[in-house]
Biopython code that builds the backbone (N, CA, C, O; Angstrom):
import numpy as np
from Bio.PDB.StructureBuilder import StructureBuilder

atoms = [
    (1, "MET", "N", (-65.288, -24.992, -21.475)),
    (1, "MET", "CA", (-66.580, -24.383, -21.692)),
    (1, "MET", "C", (-67.292, -24.203, -20.360)),
    (1, "MET", "O", (-67.407, -25.142, -19.571)),
    (2, "LYS", "N", (-67.760, -23.011, -20.125)),
    (2, "LYS", "CA", (-68.481, -22.724, -18.888)),
    (2, "LYS", "C", (-69.981, -22.815, -19.162)),
    (2, "LYS", "O", (-70.531, -22.017, -19.921)),
    (3, "TRP", "N", (-70.629, -23.786, -18.543)),
    (3, "TRP", "CA", (-72.035, -24.072, -18.820)),
    (3, "TRP", "C", (-72.955, -22.916, -18.450)),
    (3, "TRP", "O", (-73.960, -22.687, -19.123)),
    (4, "SER", "N", (-72.627, -22.194, -17.401)),
    (4, "SER", "CA", (-73.518, -21.137, -16.931)),
    (4, "SER", "C", (-73.548, -19.939, -17.877)),
    (4, "SER", "O", (-74.449, -19.106, -17.775)),
    (5, "THR", "N", (-72.585, -19.831, -18.792)),
    (5, "THR", "CA", (-72.547, -18.696, -19.712)),
    (5, "THR", "C", (-73.194, -19.011, -21.062)),
    (5, "THR", "O", (-73.134, -18.189, -21.977)),
    (6, "LEU", "N", (-73.804, -20.172, -21.200)),
    (6, "LEU", "CA", (-74.490, -20.520, -22.438)),
    (6, "LEU", "C", (-75.678, -19.593, -22.667)),
    (6, "LEU", "O", (-76.246, -19.055, -21.717)),
    (7, "LYS", "N", (-76.049, -19.410, -23.932)),
    (7, "LYS", "CA", (-77.234, -18.621, -24.248)),
    (7, "LYS", "C", (-78.467, -19.343, -23.720)),
    (7, "LYS", "O", (-78.472, -20.563, -23.553)),
    (8, "LYS", "N", (-79.508, -18.564, -23.464)),
    (8, "LYS", "CA", (-80.701, -19.166, -22.866)),
    (8, "LYS", "C", (-81.351, -20.204, -23.782)),
    (8, "LYS", "O", (-81.955, -21.157, -23.291)),
    (9, "GLN", "N", (-81.240, -20.037, -25.100)),
    (9, "GLN", "CA", (-81.807, -21.028, -26.018)),
    (9, "GLN", "C", (-81.053, -22.352, -25.915)),
    (9, "GLN", "O", (-81.656, -23.423, -25.976)),
    (10, "HIS", "N", (-79.744, -22.273, -25.760)),
    (10, "HIS", "CA", (-78.939, -23.486, -25.614)),
    (10, "HIS", "C", (-79.255, -24.195, -24.294)),
    (10, "HIS", "O", (-79.305, -25.424, -24.232)),
    (11, "LYS", "N", (-79.466, -23.406, -23.251)),
    (11, "LYS", "CA", (-79.832, -24.003, -21.961)),
    (11, "LYS", "C", (-81.190, -24.693, -22.046)),
    (11, "LYS", "O", (-81.395, -25.740, -21.430)),
    (12, "LEU", "N", (-82.118, -24.113, -22.806)),
    (12, "LEU", "CA", (-83.426, -24.740, -22.964)),
    (12, "LEU", "C", (-83.300, -26.064, -23.706)),
    (12, "LEU", "O", (-83.907, -27.057, -23.306)),
    (13, "ILE", "N", (-82.521, -26.088, -24.775)),
    (13, "ILE", "CA", (-82.332, -27.323, -25.538)),
    (13, "ILE", "C", (-81.667, -28.392, -24.672)),
    (13, "ILE", "O", (-82.092, -29.548, -24.668)),
    (14, "LEU", "N", (-80.625, -28.003, -23.940)),
    (14, "LEU", "CA", (-79.967, -28.960, -23.044)),
    (14, "LEU", "C", (-80.925, -29.436, -21.951)),
    (14, "LEU", "O", (-80.949, -30.620, -21.615)),
    (15, "GLY", "N", (-81.704, -28.526, -21.405)),
    (15, "GLY", "CA", (-82.665, -28.899, -20.369)),
    (15, "GLY", "C", (-83.702, -29.890, -20.872)),
    (15, "GLY", "O", (-84.045, -30.845, -20.176)),
    (16, "LEU", "N", (-84.202, -29.662, -22.090)),
    (16, "LEU", "CA", (-85.154, -30.613, -22.670)),
    (16, "LEU", "C", (-84.504, -31.968, -22.895)),
    (16, "LEU", "O", (-85.118, -33.007, -22.654)),
    (17, "LEU", "N", (-83.260, -31.955, -23.357)),
    (17, "LEU", "CA", (-82.530, -33.207, -23.564)),
    (17, "LEU", "C", (-82.313, -33.936, -22.235)),
    (17, "LEU", "O", (-82.498, -35.150, -22.152)),
    (18, "PHE", "N", (-81.923, -33.194, -21.203)),
    (18, "PHE", "CA", (-81.696, -33.806, -19.890)),
    (18, "PHE", "C", (-83.004, -34.346, -19.305)),
    (18, "PHE", "O", (-83.010, -35.403, -18.674)),
    (19, "ASP", "N", (-84.107, -33.627, -19.511)),
    (19, "ASP", "CA", (-85.401, -34.140, -19.044)),
    (19, "ASP", "C", (-85.773, -35.420, -19.778)),
    (19, "ASP", "O", (-86.316, -36.344, -19.172)),
    (20, "LEU", "N", (-85.488, -35.487, -21.064)),
    (20, "LEU", "CA", (-85.752, -36.715, -21.824)),
    (20, "LEU", "C", (-84.886, -37.867, -21.327)),
    (20, "LEU", "O", (-85.344, -39.007, -21.267)),
    (21, "LEU", "N", (-83.643, -37.576, -20.973)),
    (21, "LEU", "CA", (-82.774, -38.623, -20.426)),
    (21, "LEU", "C", (-83.327, -39.181, -19.121)),
    (21, "LEU", "O", (-83.130, -40.357, -18.813)),
    (22, "GLY", "N", (-84.010, -38.352, -18.364)),
    (22, "GLY", "CA", (-84.619, -38.820, -17.121)),
    (22, "GLY", "C", (-85.693, -39.867, -17.344)),
    (22, "GLY", "O", (-85.966, -40.680, -16.461)),
    (23, "TYR", "N", (-86.309, -39.852, -18.532)),
    (23, "TYR", "CA", (-87.355, -40.836, -18.843)),
    (23, "TYR", "C", (-86.783, -42.208, -19.192)),
    (23, "TYR", "O", (-87.535, -43.179, -19.269)),
    (24, "VAL", "N", (-85.496, -42.309, -19.400)),
    (24, "VAL", "CA", (-84.869, -43.597, -19.708)),
    (24, "VAL", "C", (-85.103, -44.584, -18.569)),
    (24, "VAL", "O", (-85.182, -45.791, -18.797)),
    (25, "SER", "N", (-85.211, -44.080, -17.361)),
    (25, "SER", "CA", (-85.375, -44.971, -16.205)),
    (25, "SER", "C", (-86.711, -45.711, -16.204)),
    (25, "SER", "O", (-86.860, -46.705, -15.492)),
    (26, "PHE", "N", (-87.681, -45.246, -16.985)),
    (26, "PHE", "CA", (-88.927, -46.002, -17.092)),
    (26, "PHE", "C", (-88.717, -47.293, -17.865)),
    (26, "PHE", "O", (-89.407, -48.285, -17.628)),
    (27, "VAL", "N", (-87.769, -47.282, -18.785)),
    (27, "VAL", "CA", (-87.457, -48.469, -19.580)),
    (27, "VAL", "C", (-86.360, -49.289, -18.900)),
    (27, "VAL", "O", (-86.393, -50.520, -18.905)),
    (28, "PHE", "N", (-85.395, -48.588, -18.321)),
    (28, "PHE", "CA", (-84.230, -49.227, -17.694)),
    (28, "PHE", "C", (-84.017, -48.616, -16.305)),
    (28, "PHE", "O", (-83.206, -47.702, -16.162)),
    (29, "PRO", "N", (-84.731, -49.105, -15.274)),
    (29, "PRO", "CA", (-84.698, -48.494, -13.936)),
    (29, "PRO", "C", (-83.310, -48.309, -13.315)),
    (29, "PRO", "O", (-83.118, -47.316, -12.614)),
    (30, "PRO", "N", (-82.332, -49.192, -13.522)),
    (30, "PRO", "CA", (-81.022, -48.949, -12.912)),
    (30, "PRO", "C", (-80.317, -47.682, -13.415)),
    (30, "PRO", "O", (-79.344, -47.232, -12.811)),
    (31, "PHE", "N", (-80.803, -47.115, -14.508)),
    (31, "PHE", "CA", (-80.222, -45.878, -15.037)),
    (31, "PHE", "C", (-80.264, -44.753, -14.008)),
    (31, "PHE", "O", (-79.420, -43.857, -14.034)),
    (32, "ASP", "N", (-81.241, -44.794, -13.101)),
    (32, "ASP", "CA", (-81.354, -43.752, -12.070)),
    (32, "ASP", "C", (-80.136, -43.692, -11.154)),
    (32, "ASP", "O", (-79.803, -42.621, -10.645)),
    (33, "PHE", "N", (-79.472, -44.813, -10.936)),
    (33, "PHE", "CA", (-78.276, -44.807, -10.078)),
    (33, "PHE", "C", (-77.180, -43.937, -10.662)),
    (33, "PHE", "O", (-76.396, -43.344, -9.920)),
    (34, "LEU", "N", (-77.118, -43.856, -11.956)),
    (34, "LEU", "CA", (-76.139, -43.008, -12.639)),
    (34, "LEU", "C", (-76.702, -41.610, -12.867)),
    (34, "LEU", "O", (-75.997, -40.619, -12.673)),
    (35, "TRP", "N", (-77.964, -41.523, -13.276)),
    (35, "TRP", "CA", (-78.531, -40.257, -13.707)),
    (35, "TRP", "C", (-78.845, -39.302, -12.553)),
    (35, "TRP", "O", (-78.694, -38.091, -12.717)),
    (36, "ALA", "N", (-79.272, -39.799, -11.409)),
    (36, "ALA", "CA", (-79.640, -38.914, -10.298)),
    (36, "ALA", "C", (-78.480, -38.006, -9.866)),
    (36, "ALA", "O", (-78.665, -36.789, -9.825)),
    (37, "PRO", "N", (-77.298, -38.539, -9.544)),
    (37, "PRO", "CA", (-76.211, -37.626, -9.165)),
    (37, "PRO", "C", (-75.707, -36.785, -10.333)),
    (37, "PRO", "O", (-75.327, -35.628, -10.150)),
    (38, "LEU", "N", (-75.703, -37.364, -11.532)),
    (38, "LEU", "CA", (-75.241, -36.606, -12.696)),
    (38, "LEU", "C", (-76.179, -35.443, -13.011)),
    (38, "LEU", "O", (-75.720, -34.357, -13.366)),
    (39, "SER", "N", (-77.477, -35.661, -12.884)),
    (39, "SER", "CA", (-78.425, -34.579, -13.153)),
    (39, "SER", "C", (-78.289, -33.451, -12.125)),
    (39, "SER", "O", (-78.402, -32.275, -12.472)),
    (40, "GLY", "N", (-78.049, -33.809, -10.869)),
    (40, "GLY", "CA", (-77.818, -32.778, -9.855)),
    (40, "GLY", "C", (-76.579, -31.955, -10.162)),
    (40, "GLY", "O", (-76.583, -30.733, -10.013)),
    (41, "TYR", "N", (-75.524, -32.626, -10.589)),
    (41, "TYR", "CA", (-74.286, -31.929, -10.958)),
    (41, "TYR", "C", (-74.510, -31.011, -12.162)),
    (41, "TYR", "O", (-74.065, -29.863, -12.167)),
    (42, "LEU", "N", (-75.200, -31.522, -13.177)),
    (42, "LEU", "CA", (-75.444, -30.721, -14.380)),
    (42, "LEU", "C", (-76.303, -29.499, -14.076)),
    (42, "LEU", "O", (-76.093, -28.432, -14.652)),
    (43, "MET", "N", (-77.259, -29.651, -13.181)),
    (43, "MET", "CA", (-78.108, -28.512, -12.813)),
    (43, "MET", "C", (-77.285, -27.414, -12.149)),
    (43, "MET", "O", (-77.483, -26.231, -12.428)),
    (44, "THR", "N", (-76.361, -27.804, -11.272)),
    (44, "THR", "CA", (-75.536, -26.789, -10.612)),
    (44, "THR", "C", (-74.566, -26.117, -11.584)),
    (44, "THR", "O", (-74.151, -24.981, -11.356)),
    (45, "LYS", "N", (-74.208, -26.802, -12.650)),
    (45, "LYS", "CA", (-73.322, -26.199, -13.660)),
    (45, "LYS", "C", (-74.092, -25.283, -14.606)),
    (45, "LYS", "O", (-73.558, -24.263, -15.044)),
    (46, "LEU", "N", (-75.327, -25.627, -14.926)),
    (46, "LEU", "CA", (-76.129, -24.788, -15.819)),
    (46, "LEU", "C", (-76.576, -23.495, -15.138)),
    (46, "LEU", "O", (-76.618, -22.437, -15.767)),
    (47, "TYR", "N", (-76.906, -23.585, -13.858)),
    (47, "TYR", "CA", (-77.422, -22.425, -13.125)),
    (47, "TYR", "C", (-76.587, -22.245, -11.863)),
    (47, "TYR", "O", (-76.729, -22.995, -10.897)),
    (48, "GLU", "N", (-75.727, -21.257, -11.885)),
    (48, "GLU", "CA", (-74.835, -21.031, -10.746)),
    (48, "GLU", "C", (-75.562, -20.350, -9.591)),
    (48, "GLU", "O", (-76.675, -19.846, -9.738)),
    (49, "GLY", "N", (-74.917, -20.353, -8.476)),
    (49, "GLY", "CA", (-75.436, -19.658, -7.310)),
    (49, "GLY", "C", (-76.365, -20.512, -6.476)),
    (49, "GLY", "O", (-76.444, -21.731, -6.627)),
    (50, "LYS", "N", (-77.069, -19.819, -5.581)),
    (50, "LYS", "CA", (-77.948, -20.491, -4.630)),
    (50, "LYS", "C", (-79.083, -21.235, -5.329)),
    (50, "LYS", "O", (-79.411, -22.362, -4.956)),
    (51, "LYS", "N", (-79.685, -20.608, -6.344)),
    (51, "LYS", "CA", (-80.814, -21.264, -7.010)),
    (51, "LYS", "C", (-80.364, -22.514, -7.769)),
    (51, "LYS", "O", (-81.127, -23.474, -7.871)),
    (52, "GLY", "N", (-79.156, -22.518, -8.294)),
    (52, "GLY", "CA", (-78.631, -23.703, -8.968)),
    (52, "GLY", "C", (-78.370, -24.839, -8.002)),
    (52, "GLY", "O", (-78.612, -26.003, -8.321)),
    (53, "LYS", "N", (-77.875, -24.500, -6.816)),
    (53, "LYS", "CA", (-77.620, -25.530, -5.804)),
    (53, "LYS", "C", (-78.922, -26.128, -5.284)),
    (53, "LYS", "O", (-79.031, -27.342, -5.105)),
    (54, "ILE", "N", (-79.910, -25.267, -5.044)),
    (54, "ILE", "CA", (-81.204, -25.760, -4.577)),
    (54, "ILE", "C", (-81.851, -26.639, -5.648)),
    (54, "ILE", "O", (-82.380, -27.708, -5.343)),
    (55, "ALA", "N", (-81.808, -26.186, -6.898)),
    (55, "ALA", "CA", (-82.383, -26.977, -7.994)),
    (55, "ALA", "C", (-81.611, -28.279, -8.181)),
    (55, "ALA", "O", (-82.207, -29.301, -8.521)),
    (56, "GLY", "N", (-80.296, -28.261, -7.967)),
    (56, "GLY", "CA", (-79.494, -29.474, -8.073)),
    (56, "GLY", "C", (-79.891, -30.513, -7.046)),
    (56, "GLY", "O", (-79.978, -31.701, -7.357)),
    (57, "ILE", "N", (-80.131, -30.070, -5.826)),
    (57, "ILE", "CA", (-80.586, -30.992, -4.773)),
    (57, "ILE", "C", (-81.973, -31.518, -5.110)),
    (57, "ILE", "O", (-82.250, -32.708, -4.958)),
    (58, "PHE", "N", (-82.840, -30.623, -5.567)),
    (58, "PHE", "CA", (-84.202, -31.024, -5.906)),
    (58, "PHE", "C", (-84.223, -32.048, -7.039)),
    (58, "PHE", "O", (-84.941, -33.045, -6.959)),
    (59, "VAL", "N", (-83.435, -31.807, -8.100)),
    (59, "VAL", "CA", (-83.430, -32.736, -9.234)),
    (59, "VAL", "C", (-82.806, -34.070, -8.832)),
    (59, "VAL", "O", (-83.226, -35.119, -9.320)),
    (60, "PHE", "N", (-81.819, -34.043, -7.959)),
    (60, "PHE", "CA", (-81.237, -35.303, -7.472)),
    (60, "PHE", "C", (-82.288, -36.142, -6.756)),
    (60, "PHE", "O", (-82.430, -37.334, -7.027)),
    (61, "ILE", "N", (-83.022, -35.515, -5.840)),
    (61, "ILE", "CA", (-84.055, -36.231, -5.086)),
    (61, "ILE", "C", (-85.157, -36.715, -6.022)),
    (61, "ILE", "O", (-85.629, -37.846, -5.905)),
    (62, "GLU", "N", (-85.563, -35.853, -6.949)),
    (62, "GLU", "CA", (-86.639, -36.200, -7.879)),
    (62, "GLU", "C", (-86.251, -37.383, -8.764)),
    (62, "GLU", "O", (-87.075, -38.262, -9.019)),
    (63, "GLU", "N", (-85.019, -37.411, -9.227)),
    (63, "GLU", "CA", (-84.568, -38.510, -10.087)),
    (63, "GLU", "C", (-84.287, -39.785, -9.285)),
    (63, "GLU", "O", (-84.400, -40.885, -9.825)),
    (64, "ALA", "N", (-83.927, -39.655, -8.024)),
    (64, "ALA", "CA", (-83.617, -40.828, -7.204)),
    (64, "ALA", "C", (-84.880, -41.554, -6.725)),
    (64, "ALA", "O", (-84.870, -42.770, -6.534)),
    (65, "LEU", "N", (-85.955, -40.801, -6.536)),
    (65, "LEU", "CA", (-87.200, -41.419, -6.079)),
    (65, "LEU", "C", (-87.904, -42.115, -7.241)),
    (65, "LEU", "O", (-87.949, -41.587, -8.352)),
    (66, "PRO", "N", (-88.446, -43.289, -6.985)),
    (66, "PRO", "CA", (-89.163, -43.985, -8.063)),
    (66, "PRO", "C", (-90.498, -43.310, -8.386)),
    (66, "PRO", "O", (-91.166, -42.783, -7.496)),
    (67, "PHE", "N", (-90.874, -43.332, -9.641)),
    (67, "PHE", "CA", (-92.161, -42.849, -10.152)),
    (67, "PHE", "C", (-92.353, -41.335, -10.055)),
    (67, "PHE", "O", (-93.473, -40.855, -10.229)),
    (68, "VAL", "N", (-91.311, -40.584, -9.787)),
    (68, "VAL", "CA", (-91.416, -39.127, -9.738)),
    (68, "VAL", "C", (-90.652, -38.512, -10.917)),
    (68, "VAL", "O", (-90.570, -37.290, -11.039)),
    (69, "ASP", "N", (-90.108, -39.346, -11.762)),
    (69, "ASP", "CA", (-89.277, -38.890, -12.871)),
    (69, "ASP", "C", (-90.039, -38.130, -13.951)),
    (69, "ASP", "O", (-89.421, -37.606, -14.877)),
    (70, "VAL", "N", (-91.337, -38.058, -13.856)),
    (70, "VAL", "CA", (-92.116, -37.396, -14.903)),
    (70, "VAL", "C", (-92.029, -35.874, -14.822)),
    (70, "VAL", "O", (-92.407, -35.188, -15.773)),
    (71, "VAL", "N", (-91.545, -35.341, -13.722)),
    (71, "VAL", "CA", (-91.437, -33.892, -13.554)),
    (71, "VAL", "C", (-90.268, -33.385, -14.398)),
    (71, "VAL", "O", (-89.137, -33.835, -14.211)),
    (72, "PRO", "N", (-90.521, -32.452, -15.328)),
    (72, "PRO", "CA", (-89.437, -31.918, -16.170)),
    (72, "PRO", "C", (-88.665, -30.816, -15.433)),
    (72, "PRO", "O", (-88.841, -29.633, -15.725)),
    (73, "THR", "N", (-87.836, -31.193, -14.511)),
    (73, "THR", "CA", (-87.173, -30.258, -13.608)),
    (73, "THR", "C", (-86.279, -29.257, -14.323)),
    (73, "THR", "O", (-86.285, -28.076, -13.975)),
    (74, "PHE", "N", (-85.516, -29.694, -15.308)),
    (74, "PHE", "CA", (-84.630, -28.778, -16.026)),
    (74, "PHE", "C", (-85.433, -27.713, -16.773)),
    (74, "PHE", "O", (-85.049, -26.544, -16.803)),
    (75, "THR", "N", (-86.544, -28.121, -17.372)),
    (75, "THR", "CA", (-87.387, -27.169, -18.097)),
    (75, "THR", "C", (-88.059, -26.205, -17.131)),
    (75, "THR", "O", (-88.177, -25.016, -17.426)),
    (76, "ILE", "N", (-88.492, -26.693, -16.000)),
    (76, "ILE", "CA", (-89.102, -25.830, -14.989)),
    (76, "ILE", "C", (-88.085, -24.808, -14.493)),
    (76, "ILE", "O", (-88.423, -23.640, -14.302)),
    (77, "MET", "N", (-86.857, -25.237, -14.284)),
    (77, "MET", "CA", (-85.812, -24.302, -13.837)),
    (77, "MET", "C", (-85.543, -23.248, -14.903)),
    (77, "MET", "O", (-85.333, -22.080, -14.576)),
    (78, "TRP", "N", (-85.546, -23.642, -16.169)),
    (78, "TRP", "CA", (-85.346, -22.674, -17.252)),
    (78, "TRP", "C", (-86.486, -21.659, -17.260)),
    (78, "TRP", "O", (-86.250, -20.458, -17.385)),
    (79, "LEU", "N", (-87.714, -22.139, -17.129)),
    (79, "LEU", "CA", (-88.863, -21.234, -17.091)),
    (79, "LEU", "C", (-88.779, -20.282, -15.906)),
    (79, "LEU", "O", (-89.074, -19.094, -16.033)),
    (80, "TYR", "N", (-88.379, -20.803, -14.762)),
    (80, "TYR", "CA", (-88.231, -19.952, -13.585)),
    (80, "TYR", "C", (-87.157, -18.888, -13.808)),
    (80, "TYR", "O", (-87.356, -17.720, -13.474)),
    (81, "THR", "N", (-86.033, -19.289, -14.366)),
    (81, "THR", "CA", (-84.916, -18.374, -14.535)),
    (81, "THR", "C", (-85.180, -17.306, -15.590)),
    (81, "THR", "O", (-84.908, -16.127, -15.366)),
    (82, "TYR", "N", (-85.706, -17.714, -16.730)),
    (82, "TYR", "CA", (-85.806, -16.790, -17.857)),
    (82, "TYR", "C", (-87.200, -16.230, -18.105)),
    (82, "TYR", "O", (-87.342, -15.286, -18.882)),
    (83, "TRP", "N", (-88.209, -16.768, -17.484)),
    (83, "TRP", "CA", (-89.548, -16.245, -17.702)),
    (83, "TRP", "C", (-90.129, -15.667, -16.415)),
    (83, "TRP", "O", (-90.470, -14.485, -16.364)),
    (84, "TYR", "N", (-90.244, -16.485, -15.385)),
    (84, "TYR", "CA", (-90.857, -16.036, -14.143)),
    (84, "TYR", "C", (-90.025, -14.964, -13.449)),
    (84, "TYR", "O", (-90.552, -13.918, -13.069)),
    (85, "ALA", "N", (-88.737, -15.216, -13.285)),
    (85, "ALA", "CA", (-87.882, -14.253, -12.577)),
    (85, "ALA", "C", (-87.767, -12.944, -13.352)),
    (85, "ALA", "O", (-87.678, -11.877, -12.745)),
    (86, "SER", "N", (-87.767, -13.008, -14.682)),
    (86, "SER", "CA", (-87.644, -11.767, -15.469)),
    (86, "SER", "C", (-88.951, -10.966, -15.428)),
    (86, "SER", "O", (-88.905, -9.736, -15.399)),
    (87, "THR", "N", (-90.111, -11.628, -15.425)),
    (87, "THR", "CA", (-91.364, -10.899, -15.324)),
    (87, "THR", "C", (-91.558, -10.323, -13.922)),
    (87, "THR", "O", (-92.145, -9.253, -13.758)),
    (88, "LYS", "N", (-91.074, -11.022, -12.942)),
    (88, "LYS", "CA", (-91.164, -10.528, -11.560)),
    (88, "LYS", "C", (-90.290, -9.281, -11.387)),
    (88, "LYS", "O", (-90.690, -8.328, -10.718)),
    (89, "THR", "N", (-89.098, -9.291, -11.991)),
    (89, "THR", "CA", (-88.178, -8.149, -11.897)),
    (89, "THR", "C", (-88.721, -6.951, -12.661)),
    (89, "THR", "O", (-88.614, -5.822, -12.182)),
    (90, "SER", "N", (-89.297, -7.167, -13.829)),
    (90, "SER", "CA", (-89.810, -6.055, -14.627)),
    (90, "SER", "C", (-91.069, -5.440, -14.023)),
    (90, "SER", "O", (-91.376, -4.278, -14.287)),
    (91, "ALA", "N", (-91.794, -6.200, -13.221)),
    (91, "ALA", "CA", (-93.013, -5.683, -12.588)),
    (91, "ALA", "C", (-92.693, -4.763, -11.405)),
    (91, "ALA", "O", (-93.524, -3.948, -11.007)),
    (92, "GLU", "N", (-91.510, -4.895, -10.858)),
    (92, "GLU", "CA", (-91.155, -4.080, -9.671)),
    (92, "GLU", "C", (-90.703, -2.705, -10.041)),
    (92, "GLU", "O", (-90.373, -1.906, -9.165)),
]
sb = StructureBuilder()
sb.init_structure("model")
sb.init_model(0)
sb.init_chain("A")
sb.init_seg("    ")
for serial, (resi, resn, name, xyz) in enumerate(atoms, 1):
    if name == "N":
        sb.init_residue(resn, " ", resi, " ")
    sb.init_atom(name, np.array(xyz, "f"), 0.0, 1.0, " ", f" {name:<3s}", serial, name[0])
structure = sb.get_structure()
């Protein structure tokens, strides 16, 4: 299964699930040691290309730093990809 070819609704559901998994570290802080690199990898698989790599690095750093886990990075990336970028393209 190629993650980057999923429908946008499926990517949104997965992104929300992955963002919720990031909150596990508030209850169990060592979870970040596993989740930070895994979330970066998953981001690069969901969104290919340069923007996926940049978002993967960003989500890795965000999940690795303490007390910054509240940012819903996967959802923000989905909004950027399917809402912001599409409105920017249609306006040109």
